[in-house]
N, C-alpha and C positions, 0 to 999 in steps of 0.2 A: 579409519574415519571415526570421528567422535559420534556419540549418540546425540539425537535430537531430543530436547526436552519440550514436551507439549503440555501446556496448562490451560485449564478452562476456568473462567471466572464469571459468575452470574451476578448481576447487579439489578436494581429495581427497574430502571428505565433508561431512555436515551441520554438524559441529563447526567445520570450517574456513570454511564459509559464514558461520556466526554470528560467528566472529572477524573475518573480512574485513569483514562488514557493520558490526560494532561500530566498527571503525576509521573507516569511512566516516561513520557517525553522529557520532562525536566530531569528525571534521574539519569536516563540514558544519555542525554546531552551533556550533563555534567561529567559523567564517567568518560565519555569519548573525548571531550575537550581536555580533560585532565591527562588522559593517556596518550592522545595523538594530536592534540591541538586543533581538532575540528570535529564536527558532528555532521554526518551525512544522512539525510532524512528524506525518504521517498513518500510523497503525499498521494492521497487518494481523493477521488471525487465522491460526491454523494452528500446527503443531508446529515448523516451522523459525523463524518469528518468535519463538515462545516461547523457543527456545534463545538467540536473540539478546537478548531482553529479560532473561533470566536472567544472561547474561554482562554486560550493561550495568549490572546492579544488584549483581553479586557483590562482596562486601566484600574478597575476596582478589585481585580484579583491579583494574587501574588505570582502567578506563573510567569508572566512576561518578564518580570524583574529577576527571576531566578535562572534565566537562560542567557548565555553569552552569545547574543545574536550575530555578532561580528565573526564568530567561528562556526556558524551554522550554514551548511549548504543544502539547499532543497532541490529535489528532483521530482519527477512525476512517474507514476507506474504506468499510466496510460493517458491518452488524450483523444478527444474527438477531432475530426478533420474540419476544424472551424478556426476562424481568426481569434486572436487572444482576447478580443473584446466581445465575443459572441456569448449570448446567455448560456449556451451549452458547454462553454469552455471550462475545463477543470482548472486551468491556470487562472482564468478570471475569478472563479469562485474562491480559490486560495488567496488571490491578491486582495479581493474585497474583504474577506473575512479574517485574514491574517497578515499578509505581507505589507499591506499599506499602513499597518498599525504597529509595526515593530521595527527596530533599527537594524534591519538586515541589509548589508550592502547589495546593490544591484547585481554586482558580479557574482554573488553567491546564489543567485536565483537561476537555475538551469532548466528553463522551460523547453518543451517540445515545440518546434516551429511547425505546428500542424496546419498553418494557413497555406503552406506550400501545396500547390495543386497536385503535385506528384507525391503521394503518400509514402511510397517506397523511398524516394529521395529524402523526405523528412525523417524517416526511420534511420536511414543511413547516416544523416547528419547527427542525429542524437547518439547513435552508436559511436561515431567519431568523438563526440564530446565526452562520452563516458571513458573511452580509451585514453583521451588526453588528460582528463581530470585525474583519473586514478593511476595514470602511467602504467596501464595494464596491458597495452597492446591489444591482442585478441583474447586476453584472459578475462575471467569474470570479475566484475567489480564487487567489493565487499562493503555493502552499505551497513551503517550502524543500526538503522531502523527502517523498516518498510511497513507502511500502513496499507491495509487492504480491506475492501468490503466484500460482501457476499450478496449476489443477486438471488431473487426467488427461484431463478432457474439453475442456480448452482455456479454461475460464472463469477470470476474474480478478475480484476484489471480488465483487459479486453480479451480474455480467454473464454470463449463461449462454447456451449455444448455443441458437439458435432463439427467443430471447426478444427482443421489440422494444426492450427496455431498452438493448440495444447501440447502437441508432440514435438515442437521445434526444439532442437538440441544444439544446433550449430551457431545460430545468430543470437545476439543479445537484445536487439530491437527489431520488431517486424511491424508490417502494416497489413494485417489480415482483412479480407473483405467479410463483413458480418451480414449474412443474409437477412437476419432478423430486422436490421435497420436499413439495408440496402446501401451501405456505404462502408468505406474503409475506416478502421481505427488504428491508432499507433500504440504499441504496447511493449513493455519489457517482457521478456520471455520467462518461462518457468525456471530455467537454470539460473537466471539473474536473481529472480525473486527468492529462490531457495537458498541462494548463497549468502543472504544477509545474516548479520549477527543475531538480529531479533526481527521477527515478523509478527505484527499484531493485526488480527482480524477484528473489526468493529461491526457487530451485528445487532440490529435493533428492529423489533416489530414482529407481530404474529405472522405476517406474510412471508417471513424468512424461516419460519420454524421447520417446515418440512425439508427445505434445502439444507438447513443446519444439521438436522438429525441425520440426513443421508450422507453429508459430507464427513461429519465427525464420527458417526457410529455405524454407517452403512457399509455394504460391500464396496470395494474399490472399483469404481467405474468412472474413470476420469473423462471419458467422452460424454458421459451424461452429467457429471458433476466436476467440472474442471478445477474447482477450488481444492479438490482432493490431492492434486498433484503438488501443492505447495507444502512440501515437507523439508525443512531446512537440512542442508547437508551437514552443517556443523554449527548449530545455533539453537535458538529458542523460538518456538511457535506458541503464541498466546491467542486464545479465543476469549475476547471480552464481549459478553453478550448480555442482553437484558432478559427479564423473566418471560416476556412475551415470545421472544425468539427461542428461548430455551425450553418451551413447554413440551416439545416432542422428544427431549433427550431423556435417556435412562440414567446416564451419569450426571450428577448434579454439579460437582466442583472437584478441583484437585489437579494434580499433575501426574503425568506418566512419562517414562523414558522409553523410547523406542528406536530401533535401528532404522534409518531412512531406507 
């Protein structure tokens, strides 16, 4: 197995995170389309990704015109169990901030049907879609880029502290019940997220600083800090953070190579 490259980049603020991430999306999309004819991109919810999506789709910026949208396929790392037009829907946020403003074919948008009252059935349907799209059967899909966020409690996607979903190894998509919110969520599992070619965490704000320091530099405790489990099997892990979020870090910038 190849070594995973982990890099940490600290920028001034959330706006700079969005700009740096947009450059990475453009670069990785170009490389993937040139190599394989398509770019598979897993989107995240949250305010920092929203800023990125708005930048990617802004008509006064160059990013939108530097991406071959007809060759881009978007997926979601997780979703709330709400209809696609609900204010809490990650799909709705991405549609309003990005997808409605770029020439991406409808067939290239692979949303989670989270309006299904049976969350487990919705997870199974998404698992089937992954298997069909990647022609992977029961094997893990290999996404070109996965975007992730980090909660102040150390969660990422819908892998929350103290939830057995963190340790799922057999399934690709699950619908764990999240006690904190009293509801189910639908999420890609750690094996899928770790199998991506590139994983980029976007982390902004002082309220994330303690969690970031614990995840990046602390003792491995995935039940307390689920984001720690995202160590790519054979790829690159990038932490793109702002100065407020990075205030608790000892290491300031750079890259390390480690065995997963």
